[in-house]
N, C-alpha and C positions, 0 to 999 in steps of 0.2 A: 514504940511510939503509939500514943493513943489515936484512934480514929477520930478525924475531925468531922464534926456534925454541924448542921445549920438548920435553921427553921425559917419558913416563909414569912412574909409580912402579914399575910391574912390566912387564918385556918378555921376550920370548923372546931367547935367547942368539944373539949374531952380529949384533945390530942395534945400531948407536950413533948413526946420523944423527939429528938433531932433526926433530921433526914441524913442519910448516908450517900456518899459518892459512889456511883455505880456505872459500869460501862453497859452500853445497849446490849451486848451479847449476853450479859447475865439476866437480862429481862424478857429476852425474845429469841426465837429461832429465826435466823435470817437466810432467806433463799432468794432465787430469781426464777424467771420463766423459761420458756422453751423457744429456740430459734425459729421465729415465725416468718414465712415468705408466702404472701398471697398466691404466688404462682404454683405453689406446690400442694396447697390445701384447697379442698372444696369450700367455696364461699357460700354465704346464705345458709349456714347451717344453725345448729341449736345454740352453740356457745359463742358468747361475744369475746373477741381477743382483745385484752387490755394492754395498751401500749402507753408510753409516756404521754401521748396526746390526750388520753382520758384523764390526765390528773391535771386539773387547772389551778391557777393561783388563787381564785377568790372562792373556791368551793371546798367543803369538808368532804364531799362525796365523790366517788368515782363516777365520771360522766359516761353514762351508758347509752347515750343517744347517737354516738358515732363510733365507726370502726368496722372491721370485718367479723363475720361470723362463721364458724366452722363446725363440723361434725366431728365427733371423737371415735373415728374408726381405729385409730392407734391407741391401744390400751396403755401404752407407755406415757401418754399425755395426760392421763387421769390425776397424776401427781401434781399437776400444775393448775388444776381446777381450784378456783378461789373459794374461801369460806366466809360467811358473814363475819364482820369485825376484823378480817385481815387488814393490816395497814400497808399501804403501798407507798414506795419512794421513788422519785425519778432519778435515774442515774446517768442520763445523757442530756445535753443542752443545758437548760436551767435546772441545775441539780439541786436536790434537797426538798423539792416539793413533795407534800404528803397528802394522803387521801384515804378515807375508810371505804371498805366494801360493804354494801348494803343491800345488794341483790344477788340471787343466786345464778348459776349458769354463766359464769364468766371464767375465762381461762387466761392465764398470764403469760405474756411474751417476754422474751430475753430483754436484759438491760433495764428492767424494772425491779426494784427490791421489794421483796415480800417479807413482812415481819408478822410472825405468828406469836402473839404474846403468851408467856407463861406467868404473867401478872395481870392486873385489870386492864383490858384492852382499851377502855375509853381514857383511863388515866394515861396510858402510855402514849396514845395518839396525841393528846393535849400536851403531854411532856414534851413531844417533838415540835410542838407549835408555838413555843414561847418565842421563837425567833432565833434562838441561840444555835439550834440544830441546822437550820438553813444556812446561817452564816458560817458555821463551822465546815459544812459540806462545800460551800462556795470557796472557802479559803483552801481546802485540801484538794480541790478538783484539779484535773490536769488535762492537757491536750491543747490543740490549736484553736481553730474556729469554734469547734464543738467541744465543750468540756465534758469530763467523765468523772465518776466516782466508783470505786469498787465496794464490793460487799464487806471486805475487810475494813476499808475506811468508815462505813456505816457502822460496823459492829463496834468500833473503838470510841465512838462518841460516849461522853460520859457527863453526868450531872447528878444532882442530889435528889434522892427518891425516899419516901417514907417506907419503912419496913412493914408498918402496919397495913394489911390489904384492906381493912375497913376504911382507913383514911383515903387510900387510893381510890376505893369504890365510891366514896362520898364525893370526892373531887371529880372523878370521872363522870358520874351521874349528873352533877351540877352542870358540867360543860356539855354533856349530852342533851340536856334540856335546853340550853342556850342554842346549841346547834339545831334543835328541832324547831325552835322558834324562828330562827333564821331561814331554815329550809321552808317552813310554812309560809313565810312572807315572800320567799323567792318563787314559790309555786303560785301564790296569789298574783304577784307581778307578772309572771309568764302567762297566766290565765287571762288577765286583763289586757296585756300587750297583744296577745293572739286575737282577742276579741277585737280590739281597736284595728289591727291589721285586716282583719276580715270585713269590718263594717267600713273602712276607708275604700274597700274594693266595691261593696255593693251599695253604699249610700251615696255615690257619686257616679254619674254616667260613664260607662265604658266608652272606648272609641267607637265612633259611628252610631252611638245611641243618642237619643235626646231626653231620656229620663233614666234614673237610677233604678236598679233591681229591687231595692228595698225604700220604701218611703213611709212617712208617718200617715196615720188615717186623715182623710179629708183633703188630701192633695192629690190632683190628678192632671193639673196643667202641664204642658210641655215647658222645659226650661228654655231660657233665651240665650242664644250664643252671643258671647262678648269676648273681647280681649282684655287681658289684665289691665293694660294701659287705659282702657276706657273707663274703668271702674276706679281709677287712681288719679289724685291730683298731680302727683309726682313720683317718679322712680328714678333713683340715682344710687351712687355708691360714695365710699369714703375717700380719704386722702390717699393719693398715689404717691407716697413717699414716706419719709420718717419725720415725725414732729419733734419739737423741742421738749423733751421730757422734763419734768420738775417734780422732784419728791414732795414739795409743798403745794403741788397743784391740787385742785379740787374737782378736776374733771378726768373721768377714766377713759383711757384710749382702748377702744373695743375692736377686737377682730372676731373672726368666724368661730373660734373655739370658745368665745364667751357666750355663745348663744346655746341654750340647752332646755329642751321642754317647755318652750314658751318664756323663759326667763333669761335675763341678762346676768350671768355669773361673774361676780367679782371675787377675785381671790389674791393671794400674796404676790402673785407673778404679774397681776395687771398693773400696767404703768399709768402714771398720771401726767396731765398736762394743765396749764392754766387756761381760763377761759379765752385768753387772747388767741390762742392756737385754733379754737373752734371756727369752723366755717359757717356761712350763713345757712347752708343746708343743715348743719348739725343743729343749729338753733331753731330751725323751722319744723323739727320733729315734733309730732303731737300724739296724743293718745289714740289716734286712729291709724297708726304706723306700725307695720310688721317689718321686722328685720330678718334677713335671710343671709346665710354664708354662701359666697359665690366663687371662692378661689380655694383650691386645695380641698378641703372638706366642703362638700356641696349639700345644701339643703337644711342645715341646722336653722331653727327658727326661734323667735322670741318676739313678745309684744313689747313696745316701748311704753314705759310708765313714768315719764317725766324725770328719769334718771339723768345726772349730769355726765354725759358721754361725748366722746369725739370717735368717729367712725374711721376705720382703716379700710384699705381697698378691697379686703376680703369680705366685707359686709355691704349688702345693698339695703336700701330702705324702700318701703312701699308705703306711700301716704294715700290711704284710701278715701273715697268720697261717696257717701250715700249707699254704702254696702256694709253687711255685717262682718266686722273684721274677724270674729271667731269662726264664721263659716269659711272665709277665704283662708284662714290659718289652717283649718282642717283640710280644706280643698287642696292646699299646696303640698300636703303630705300623701295624697291619694296616688295610687299607681299610674293612673293616666297622666297626671302632671309630672310626677317624678321621672316617669319614663320619657316624657317629652324633653325635660330638662337634660337627662342623661344622653338623649339622642343628639342633642344640639351643644354639647361641651366643646370647647376649643382647648388647644394646648396638648403638649405631649406628656411630659413628666408630671407637671402640675396642671391639673384641669381647671378651667374657668367657665362660669356661667355668665354670658354676656347680658347686658341690660336690654339690648335689643330683643333678644330671645325672651326675657321676662316680660317686657311690654307686649310682644306678640303672642304670649301664651293664651290659647283659647280655652274659654271656660263656658259652661253651661249654667245660667243663673236662674234660680227659681224666685218665687215671690220673697218678700221681706219676711213674712210670717214663717215660710218653710226655712229661709235661711237661718232665722233665729233658733227654731227647733233643732236643726242639724247642729248648729254651732254649740247650743247648750249641751246636746247629747255627747259630743266629743270633748267639750270643756270638762264634764263630769268624769269621763274616762280618764283624762289627763290628771285631774285631781286624785283619782284613785291610784294611778301609777306613780304619781309624785309622793303619795302618802306611803305607799309600800316601799319605795326607794328610800325615804327618810327613815322608816322603821329598820329597814335592813342596815342602813348606815349606822344608826344608833346602837343597834344590837351588836354590830361588829366592833364598834369602838368600845363598848361595855366588855365584849369578850377579850379584846386585846389588853385593856387595862387590867383585867382581872388574871389573865395569863401571866402578866408580869408581877402580880402581887401574890398569886397563890401557888407559884412554882419558884424554884431557886435558880 
């Protein structure tokens, strides 16, 4: 019986031979790590111990920022030291997640699969990331609350692969470059996010201080203490109940999860109502309004920009008067304000931020000119963060589309 061969929808020029079906054990040596117990090993050593927790859903790379470190006093452990380009697979919990090793001095713990490729490693990694490997491992996993897969189950996964190592290399290199672009944007995002976090702490007064640690040149006056309720025309929340949803409605019903990075996010899960359902307060919202999540998830923020919306009880509105809204938006993210909110939450299982707490939130307010400078600074940081997030999303969508077209 002739061997069945297939070809992908998209390929590089010059390759015409069909791909053959192969099992993963034909392409790689499959191992696992050593039984690690932090109580029996010296911690804070030279080698990072890699467990399932270092392999995350959204990253191509092993997360080297968390975990225990040990020294290799036992020579028997040296066989578990990882090499650059090793591919790791989660074998417990959410099984079938994969990641690449790209840093030295890491050692593998038990219950993580290690694939040492005897073919192009980049091709092999992306071969496992078309989605079919994860689905297959999920199907064959076993156990109760915590699912498991074995090395044997990993090794018997099969799909179509080109025999030509040059084709494997070109495909692997292409996706490696895409991963590099994604990783670059992720580093940029982390850098700007860390800068924003630091400046939120330093550009707003700390507790018991009347000026911030860092100021723009030319500003020396003390900031004036006010309550948030004093600089707002009105502070309230949305409907305490369920509206009459209508598929043909032109008003979006908004809860706290719709607020993200200054924007009201509308998606396929956002329900609609008619204008009849809107309250007077919904209709009074204006462009000086900031929305904040106050139930369950606390502190998500968005500006109101004349969208047709109806607020649910998990969203509060703050209609400002005579104060820079971008300044207040940034101030609400500062450690001193978020700390005050967290200290005054009510509820046990589901936390709630009360309107009285919001109105009584004390702030130190500078001149309008300084407000504008600070607001613009953080607005620019937010734009950089949003741009990086958008680029990451676009690149990941491109990668997923090409994985489906360039593999079988």
